[in-house]
C-alpha positions in Angstrom: -8.8 -33.3 1.9 -8.1 -34.4 -1.7 -11.5 -36.1 -1.9 -13.6 -32.6 -0.8 -14.8 -29.7 -2.9 -13.8 -26.7 -1.6 -15.7 -23.6 -1.8 -12.6 -21.4 -2.6 -8.8 -22.6 -3.0 -6.3 -19.6 -2.8 -2.8 -20.2 -4.6 0.1 -18.5 -3.1 0.4 -17.6 0.7 1.7 -14.1 0.3 0.2 -10.8 1.5 -2.7 -11.1 -1.1 -3.1 -14.8 -1.0 -3.2 -14.8 3.2 -6.1 -11.8 3.4 -7.9 -13.8 0.6 -7.9 -17.0 2.4 -8.6 -15.4 5.9 -11.6 -13.4 4.1 -13.2 -16.1 2.3 -12.8 -18.4 5.5 -14.1 -15.9 8.0 -17.1 -15.5 5.5 -18.2 -19.3 6.2 -16.4 -20.9 2.9 -14.8 -24.0 3.0 -11.1 -22.6 1.9 -8.0 -24.3 1.1 -4.8 -22.2 1.1 -2.2 -23.7 -1.1 1.6 -22.5 -1.3 5.1 -24.0 -2.1 6.7 -23.4 1.6 4.4 -23.1 4.5 7.1 -21.9 6.5 7.0 -18.7 4.3 3.3 -17.6 4.8 3.0 -13.7 4.3 7.0 -13.5 3.9 8.4 -10.0 4.0 10.2 -10.4 0.5 11.4 -7.0 0.2 11.4 -4.1 3.0 10.7 -5.0 6.6 7.8 -2.3 6.9 4.0 -1.7 6.5 2.6 1.4 5.3 3.8 4.7 4.2 2.4 7.2 1.8 -1.3 6.4 0.8 -0.2 2.4 1.7 -0.8 3.3 5.3 -4.5 4.4 4.1 -5.0 1.0 2.5 -3.6 -0.9 5.6 -6.3 1.3 7.7 -9.1 0.1 5.3 -7.9 -3.3 5.3 -8.3 -3.4 8.8 -11.8 -1.5 9.0 -13.1 -3.9 6.7 -11.9 -7.0 8.9 -8.6 -7.9 7.3 -5.9 -9.0 9.3 -2.9 -7.0 8.1 -3.6 -3.9 10.4 -3.5 -6.2 13.3 -0.3 -8.5 12.4 1.5 -4.9 11.8 0.7 -3.7 15.0 1.5 -6.9 17.2 5.3 -7.2 14.7 6.0 -3.5 14.7 9.2 -2.5 16.2 8.8 1.2 15.3 5.7 3.7 14.2 5.6 7.1 12.3 3.0 9.0 11.2 4.3 10.3 8.2 3.1 14.0 6.6 2.1 15.1 10.0 2.9 18.6 8.8 0.7 18.6 6.0 -3.1 18.3 6.2 -4.9 15.0 7.2 -5.5 13.5 3.9 -1.8 13.3 3.5 -1.4 11.7 7.2 -0.1 8.1 6.5 0.9 5.5 9.1 4.2 3.4 8.7 5.6 0.5 11.1 8.7 -0.6 10.9 8.5 -4.8 11.2 10.0 -7.4 13.0 10.4 -9.8 10.0 10.0 -13.0 11.3 7.5 -12.2 14.1 5.4 -11.0 11.0 5.3 -13.8 9.3 4.9 -16.2 12.7 1.6 -13.7 13.5 0.1 -14.2 10.5 0.5 -17.9 10.5 -0.9 -18.1 14.1 -3.8 -16.1 13.0 -4.7 -18.1 9.8 -4.3 -21.6 12.0 -6.8 -20.1 14.3 -9.3 -19.3 11.4 -12.3 -21.8 11.4 -13.2 -23.3 7.9 -9.3 -22.9 6.5 -7.1 -25.7 5.5 -3.4 -25.6 4.3 -1.4 -27.6 1.8 2.0 -27.5 0.7 3.1 -27.9 -3.0 3.5 -26.3 -6.1 0.3 -25.7 -8.1 1.1 -26.6 -11.6 -2.1 -25.7 -13.4 -6.3 -25.3 -13.2 -9.1 -27.5 -13.9 -11.3 -25.6 -16.2 -14.4 -27.0 -17.6 -16.9 -25.5 -20.1 -15.1 -21.7 -19.4 -15.8 -22.2 -15.5 -12.5 -23.2 -12.9 -13.4 -26.5 -11.0 -9.9 -27.1 -9.2 -6.4 -27.1 -9.5 -3.6 -29.6 -10.4 -0.4 -30.1 -8.5 3.1 -30.6 -9.4 2.5 -34.4 -7.8 -0.5 -34.8 -10.3 -2.9 -34.1 -7.6 -6.3 -32.8 -8.3 -8.2 -30.8 -5.8 -11.7 -29.7 -6.4 -13.1 -26.3 -6.1 -15.8 -23.8 -6.9 -13.9 -20.9 -7.4 -9.8 -20.2 -7.4 -8.0 -17.2 -6.5 -4.5 -17.0 -8.0 -2.0 -14.8 -5.8 1.5 -16.0 -7.3 3.4 -12.8 -6.5 6.6 -12.9 -8.4 6.9 -16.7 -8.8 5.3 -17.1 -12.2 8.5 -18.2 -14.1 10.6 -16.1 -11.7 14.2 -15.3 -13.1 16.6 -14.0 -10.6 19.2 -11.7 -11.9 22.8 -10.9 -9.8 25.2 -9.1 -12.5 25.8 -11.4 -15.4 24.3 -14.6 -13.5 20.4 -15.8 -13.6 18.6 -18.4 -12.3 15.2 -19.5 -11.9 13.3 -18.5 -8.7 10.4 -16.8 -7.2 12.3 -15.5 -4.2 16.0 -15.9 -2.9 16.1 -19.6 -2.1 12.9 -20.3 -3.6 12.1 -21.9 -6.8 10.0 -20.5 -9.3 6.4 -21.6 -10.4 5.7 -23.1 -13.7 3.0 -24.5 -15.6 0.2 -21.6 -15.0 1.3 -19.2 -17.3 1.3 -21.3 -20.0 -2.2 -22.6 -19.5 -3.4 -19.3 -19.0 -2.0 -18.5 -22.3 -3.8 -21.4 -23.9 -6.9 -20.0 -22.2 -6.7 -16.8 -24.4 -5.1 -14.5 -21.7 -2.6 -11.6 -22.6 0.6 -11.8 -20.3 3.5 -9.5 -19.9 6.9 -9.6 -18.0 7.7 -7.0 -14.9 10.9 -6.5 -13.0 11.3 -5.4 -9.0 14.5 -5.6 -6.8 15.5 -5.8 -3.7 18.9 -4.5 -1.8 21.4 -6.6 -0.2 21.2 -7.4 3.4 24.1 -6.7 5.6 25.3 -7.7 9.0 24.2 -4.6 11.4 27.3 -5.6 13.9 29.4 -4.3 10.9 27.9 -0.7 10.7 29.4 2.6 12.3 26.0 4.3 13.3 27.7 7.0 15.1 28.5 8.4 11.3 24.8 8.3 10.6 21.8 10.1 11.2 19.6 8.5 13.6 15.6 8.2 12.8 13.7 7.4 15.6 9.9 6.5 16.1 7.1 9.1 17.1 7.4 10.4 20.8 3.6 9.3 21.0 3.3 6.3 18.7 -0.2 5.5 17.4 -0.9 1.8 15.5 -2.7 0.8 12.6 -5.7 -1.6 13.7 -8.8 0.2 15.1 -9.4 -2.9 17.5 -8.2 -2.5 21.2 -6.8 -5.5 21.1 -3.6 -4.6 19.9 -1.9 -1.5 21.7 0.7 1.5 20.8 4.3 0.5 21.3 5.9 1.7 24.3 9.6 0.8 23.3 10.8 1.4 19.8 14.1 0.5 17.7 15.7 3.4 15.6 16.4 3.4 11.7 19.3 5.6 10.6 20.0 7.4 7.4 23.5 7.7 5.5 24.1 8.7 2.0 25.9 7.6 -1.0 28.6 9.8 -2.9 30.0 10.4 -6.1 33.0 7.5 -5.3 30.4 5.3 -4.4 28.6 6.3 -8.1 32.2 5.9 -9.7 32.5 2.3 -8.2 29.0 1.5 -9.1 29.4 2.5 -12.8 32.4 0.3 -13.2 30.1 -2.5 -13.0 27.2 -1.3 -15.6 28.7 -3.1 -18.4 27.8 -6.4 -16.4 24.7 -5.1 -15.3 21.4 -6.7 -16.7 19.8 -3.6 -16.8 21.9 -1.9 -19.1 23.1 -5.1 -21.3 19.8 -6.0 -22.5 19.2 -9.1 -20.4 16.2 -7.7 -18.3 13.9 -6.0 -21.1 10.8 -5.8 -18.4 10.0 -2.5 -16.4 10.6 -2.1 -12.9 9.0 0.3 -10.3 9.2 3.9 -11.4 9.2 5.3 -8.0 11.3 2.7 -6.3 14.4 2.4 -8.9 17.5 0.6 -8.5 20.8 2.4 -7.3 22.2 1.9 -10.5 19.1 3.3 -12.3 19.3 6.5 -9.8 22.4 7.3 -10.8 22.1 7.2 -14.4 18.7 8.7 -14.7 19.7 11.6 -12.0 23.6 11.8 -13.0 23.4 15.7 -11.5 22.7 14.2 -8.2 26.0 13.6 -5.9 24.5 11.6 -3.4 20.9 9.6 -2.5 19.5 8.7 0.6 20.0 5.3 1.9 17.9 4.2 5.0 19.2 1.6 7.2 16.3 -0.6 8.7 16.6 -3.1 11.2 14.9 -6.3 10.4 13.6 -7.1 14.0 13.9 -7.1 17.5 16.6 -9.5 18.1 18.2 -9.9 14.6 21.4 -8.2 13.5 20.2 -8.4 9.9 19.8 -5.1 8.5 17.8 -3.9 5.4 19.6 -1.5 3.3 16.9 0.7 1.7 17.3 2.7 -1.1 20.3 0.3 -2.6 18.2 -2.2 -4.6 20.4 -3.2 -7.0 21.2 -6.3 -9.6 24.7 -5.4 -10.2 27.6 -8.0 -9.8 27.9 -9.2 -5.9 31.7 -7.8 -6.0 30.6 -4.5 -7.3 27.8 -4.3 -4.5 30.2 -5.1 -2.1 32.8 -2.8 -3.1 30.4 0.3 -3.4 28.8 -0.1 -0.5 32.0 -0.2 1.4 32.8 3.3 0.5 29.5 4.6 1.8 29.6 6.4 5.4 29.1 4.2 8.1 29.6 1.0 6.0 33.4 0.6 5.6 33.4 -2.6 7.2 30.4 -3.7 6.2 29.7 -7.6 6.1 26.9 -9.2 3.4 24.2 -11.1 4.5 23.4 -11.8 1.1 23.6 -9.5 -2.5 20.7 -7.5 -3.8 19.0 -9.3 -6.7 16.7 -8.2 -9.5 13.6 -10.6 -10.5 11.6 -10.8 -13.7 8.2 -12.7 -13.4 5.0 -13.0 -15.5 1.9 -10.9 -15.0 -1.5 -10.7 -16.6 -2.6 -7.0 -17.4 -5.7 -6.4 -15.3 -7.8 -4.9 -17.9 -8.8 -8.8 -18.1 -10.8 -8.8 -14.9 -14.0 -7.5 -13.7 -14.1 -4.8 -10.8 -14.7 -8.1 -8.6 -11.2 -9.4 -9.6 -12.8 -12.1 -11.3 -11.4 -12.9 -14.8 -13.6 -12.1 -17.7 -12.5 -15.1 -20.0 -12.8 -18.0 -16.9 -15.7 -17.9 -14.3 -15.0 -18.3 -10.7 -11.4 -17.6 -11.4 -10.0 -14.4 -9.4 -6.3 -12.7 -9.8 -5.1 -10.6 -6.8 -1.5 -8.9 -6.1 1.5 -8.8 -8.5 -0.4 -10.9 -10.9 -2.2 -8.0 -11.6 1.1 -5.7 -12.4 1.0 -4.1 -8.8 3.9 -3.5 -6.5 3.8 -3.6 -2.7 2.5 -5.7 0.2 -0.2 -3.3 0.8 -1.7 -3.2 -2.6 -1.4 -6.8 -2.9 -3.4 -7.6 0.8 -5.8 -5.1 -0.4 -6.8 -7.0 -3.7 -6.4 -10.3 -1.9 -9.1 -9.4 0.7 -11.3 -8.0 -2.2 -10.9 -11.5 -4.2 -11.4 -13.5 -1.2 -14.5 -11.7 -0.5 -15.8 -11.9 -4.1 -15.0 -15.4 -4.3 -16.9 -16.3 -1.2 -20.0 -14.2 -2.2 -20.0 -15.6 -5.4 -20.3 -19.6 -4.0 -22.9 -18.2 -1.9 -25.0 -16.6 -4.9 -24.8 -13.2 -3.5 -24.3 -10.0 -4.7 -20.7 -9.0 -5.5 -18.6 -6.6 -3.3 -17.0 -3.7 -4.9 -15.9 -0.2 -3.8 -16.1 3.1 -5.7 -13.4 5.4 -5.9 -14.9 8.0 -3.3 -15.1 5.1 -0.6 -11.6 3.8 -0.5 -8.4 3.8 -1.9 -8.9 0.2 -2.3 -11.5 1.3 -4.9 -9.3 3.7 -6.6 -6.3 0.8 -6.8 -8.8 -1.5 -8.5 -10.2 0.7 -10.8 -7.1 2.1 -12.2 -6.2 -1.3 -12.5 -9.3 -2.5 -14.4 -10.1 0.6 -16.3 -6.3 1.8 -17.1 -4.4 -1.3 -16.8 -0.6 -0.8 -16.1 2.7 -1.4 -18.3 4.9 -1.1 -15.0 4.7 -1.9 -11.5 1.6 0.0 -10.1 2.1 1.8 -6.6 -0.4 3.8 -4.9 0.0 7.4 -4.0 -2.4 9.9 -2.7 -2.2 11.9 -5.6 -4.2 9.1 -7.4 -6.8 9.7 -5.6 -9.4 12.6 -6.5 -11.0 12.5 -3.1 -8.3 11.7 -0.9 -9.7 14.3 1.9 -12.7 12.0 2.1 -10.3 9.0 2.1 -8.3 9.9 5.2 -6.4 7.2 7.4 -8.2 8.5 10.2 -11.9 7.6 9.1 -11.4 4.2 7.3 -13.6 2.7 10.1 -16.4 5.2 9.5 -16.2 4.7 5.8 -15.9 0.9 5.8 -16.7 -0.9 9.2 -20.6 -0.9 8.3 -19.4 -2.6 5.1 -17.3 -4.8 7.0 -20.1 -6.0 9.3 -22.6 -6.6 6.6 -20.1 -8.9 4.9 -19.5 -10.9 8.2 -16.0 -9.9 8.5 -16.1 -7.2 10.8 -17.6 -8.0 14.4 -20.2 -6.5 16.1 -17.9 -5.1 18.8 -15.6 -3.6 16.2 -19.0 -2.1 14.6 -20.2 -0.6 18.1 -16.7 1.0 18.7 -16.8 2.7 15.5 -20.5 3.9 16.1 -19.1 5.0 19.6 -16.5 7.1 18.0 -18.7 8.7 15.2 -21.1 9.5 17.9 -18.9 10.8 20.2 -16.9 13.0 17.7 -20.5 14.2 16.4 -21.2 15.4 19.8 -18.3 17.0 20.2 -18.3 19.0 17.1 -22.0 20.1 18.1 -20.3 21.5 21.5 -18.1 23.7 19.5 -21.0 24.6 17.4 -23.2 25.8 20.5 -20.6 27.0 23.2 -19.0 30.3 23.3 -16.1 31.5 24.9 -15.4 35.2 26.3 -12.7 37.5 24.8 -10.7 37.2 28.2 -10.2 33.6 27.9 -9.9 33.3 24.2 -7.4 36.4 23.8 -4.4 35.1 25.7 -4.5 31.8 23.7 -5.1 33.7 20.1 -2.2 36.3 21.2 0.2 33.4 21.8 -0.5 32.2 18.3 -0.3 35.6 16.6 -3.9 35.5 15.6 -6.5 38.4 15.5 -8.3 39.0 18.9 -12.1 38.7 19.3 -13.9 41.7 21.0 -16.7 39.9 22.2 -17.8 36.6 23.0 -17.5 34.1 19.9 -18.5 30.6 19.1 -15.6 28.3 19.6 -16.0 26.5 16.0 -15.4 29.8 14.3 -12.0 30.1 16.5 -11.0 26.3 16.5 -11.6 26.6 12.6 -8.8 29.1 12.0 -5.7 27.6 10.4 -3.2 28.2 13.0 -5.6 27.3 15.9 -4.9 23.3 16.8 -6.9 21.1 19.4 -3.9 21.8 21.9 -4.9 25.3 21.9 -8.9 24.9 22.3 -8.0 22.7 25.5 -6.9 25.9 27.1 -10.4 26.6 27.4 -11.9 25.6 31.0 -15.3 24.2 28.9 -13.3 22.1 26.5 -11.3 20.4 28.7 -14.1 19.8 31.3 -16.2 18.4 28.2 -13.2 15.7 27.5 -13.1 14.8 30.9 -16.7 14.3 31.3 -17.1 12.3 28.2 -14.1 10.5 28.7 -12.7 11.0 25.3 -9.8 9.1 23.7 -7.4 10.6 21.4 -9.3 9.1 18.2 -12.1 11.2 19.2 -10.5 14.2 19.7 -8.5 14.0 16.2 -11.6 12.9 14.4 -13.4 16.5 16.2 -10.2 18.3 15.4 -10.7 17.2 11.4 -14.3 17.7 11.2 -14.0 21.3 12.2 -11.1 22.4 10.5 -11.7 20.8 7.1 -15.1 20.9 6.6 -14.7 23.7 4.0 -12.2 21.4 2.0 -14.2 18.5 2.2 -17.2 20.5 0.4 -14.9 22.1 -2.0 -13.5 18.8 -2.9 -17.1 17.4 -3.5 -18.0 19.9 -5.9 -14.7 19.6 -7.8 -15.4 15.8 -8.2 -18.7 16.9 -9.7 -16.5 19.4 -12.3 -14.5 16.3 -13.2 -17.4 14.5 -14.6 -18.2 17.0 -17.1 -14.9 17.1 -18.7 -16.1 14.2 -21.0 -17.1 16.7 -23.4 -13.9 18.9 -23.3 -11.8 18.0 -26.5 -8.1 17.9 -26.5 -6.5 19.6 -29.9 -5.2 16.6 -32.2 -1.5 16.3 -31.8 -1.3 18.7 -28.8 2.1 19.0 -27.6 2.3 18.2 -23.9 6.0 18.8 -23.9 5.5 22.5 -23.4 3.6 22.3 -20.0 6.7 22.3 -17.9 4.4 22.7 -14.6 3.0 19.1 -15.4 4.8 16.0 -13.9 7.0 14.4 -15.8 5.2 11.0 -16.2 1.6 12.8 -16.9 3.5 14.3 -20.1 5.0 11.0 -21.0 1.7 8.8 -20.7 0.0 11.8 -22.7 2.2 12.0 -25.4 2.1 8.3 -25.3 -1.6 7.5 -25.2 -3.1 10.9 -27.0 -6.4 10.9 -25.3 -9.0 12.7 -27.2 -10.8 14.2 -24.1 -9.9 15.5 -20.8 -11.8 13.2 -19.0 -10.3 10.5 -21.0 -6.8 11.9 -20.0 -7.6 11.7 -16.2 -8.2 8.1 -16.1 -4.9 7.5 -17.3 -2.6 6.0 -14.7 -0.1 8.4 -13.4 -2.0 11.4 -14.3 -3.1 13.1 -11.5 -6.3 15.6 -10.9 -3.3 18.3 -10.6 -2.2 17.4 -13.8 -5.6 17.7 -15.2 -5.9 21.0 -13.9 -2.7 22.3 -15.3 -4.0 20.9 -18.8 -7.1 22.8 -18.2 -5.4 26.1 -17.4 -3.1 25.8 -20.5 -6.2 25.1 -22.5 -7.9 28.2 -21.4 -10.8 26.3 -19.6 
């Protein structure tokens, strides 16, 4: 091993590192995955779940390209939910509750079964850089391992500092030491860096909770899954989560510890995730709220360990314990471990190319929290793209990037590279201008051909996608060509309080009505007969419904995208007072006041300013 020259060395085996190593190895590159502890490959450091709003779309995209996150999410799931189902399909977001131990185990077994991939357990303390090009890594034991490219996916480990109340100590994760040496070397090479903060809640003993006092949160009645492959199956049995609330009493008990909180006494100076604030931050910022939701999430099928989602904190452990015991259902709670905050080094991603290769050092790639993002899904997608591009570079092939209208992954990376971030970046559907195009249901149609060209998506996966595309296309044509008589259509329309028809009409026109669903049109004999004759599965049926009902919205979105490209010429008056625009999001007003863009187009590229915020701005400016 030590005498070999690897094509790609991946440093760190979290979600970014695991995807990077798998991608590079599956593309035929001789790859080495170096991590401080092989027992913690793909460890879920925070909540035991994958997906969620916009994040679920990213996992689907990773899977469509040939990554592993979707497969592992399915094999380790204990609950599945499709979020936002009451809204349009652009907002539907899959999420699974995961078995934390099984998730890490399944990832490790997949990686160990991947050809071209070697493993080594030790801390990487530095890089070998010669004439502006990376040529390998150095370990804490002084071992030098040569490589043609290196992907850094260090997560929260770079000079990590853990805070619990007035105590702090070095660490990259609870029970694990921090990584040192790399930041200092990168600074010597000319990189800029900063510090960020994230946090995690206490873990508690589920046997000590009274679930009868909480609100049960079961999974979907008919659960779906993440991976487009048929090697994984939907869940037959699921574990429920539960919901309870804080109270004014809980808030008062937490406030008693504010003088010992590193957030309020100045010891933590870096910014944490805006959309996942600590409990002390929530009760401080939203003092008018008399309660906040807490989601009680099981850590697996068989373990009694429970994750208290919504109670992230760095308050002293005695304050955490006392406050939690005042939460309904937690009166006799026992701790497995307290919550904590962690500060770590990151490198502003404006120092990267869209391939995630650094501009300063040839062959060096950054992926994950080192780029200022937060979340397993955001990290995994960057790891996938970095692994792909490191492999392509070594093979002297053209780089691979995704545009904003092709994938949420493209939005994520473009935001990081063009806008940078000063706080942990999290993906939301509102960040994507083309979210009607970037749905979770069509990630395979958008990206599997690209994954196949890269050598990541198999021919079987490609053919399955093509079959789905062709079946849906033919089903749409069926609705366009087939008519239904009033005597068959009107009973269905009447049951939905929809206008009746007086003569035969095309099914497409009736199906397009907002209040008519696939379940309604399946009452037409010809429709159900077509489904049975062609053996159509739920994916094809769902895809057909979306294409019939939302074709107008998709066309409108493309038109809006064309309009946005012309906004470069719309000037914003100097010293414009954004505080007057109350219908604009608070984050947008805050960012616009700070950056003071000169054009609307420039404003639209600022992280946290959504397309809706730009529309409000244009209306206010009389455009």
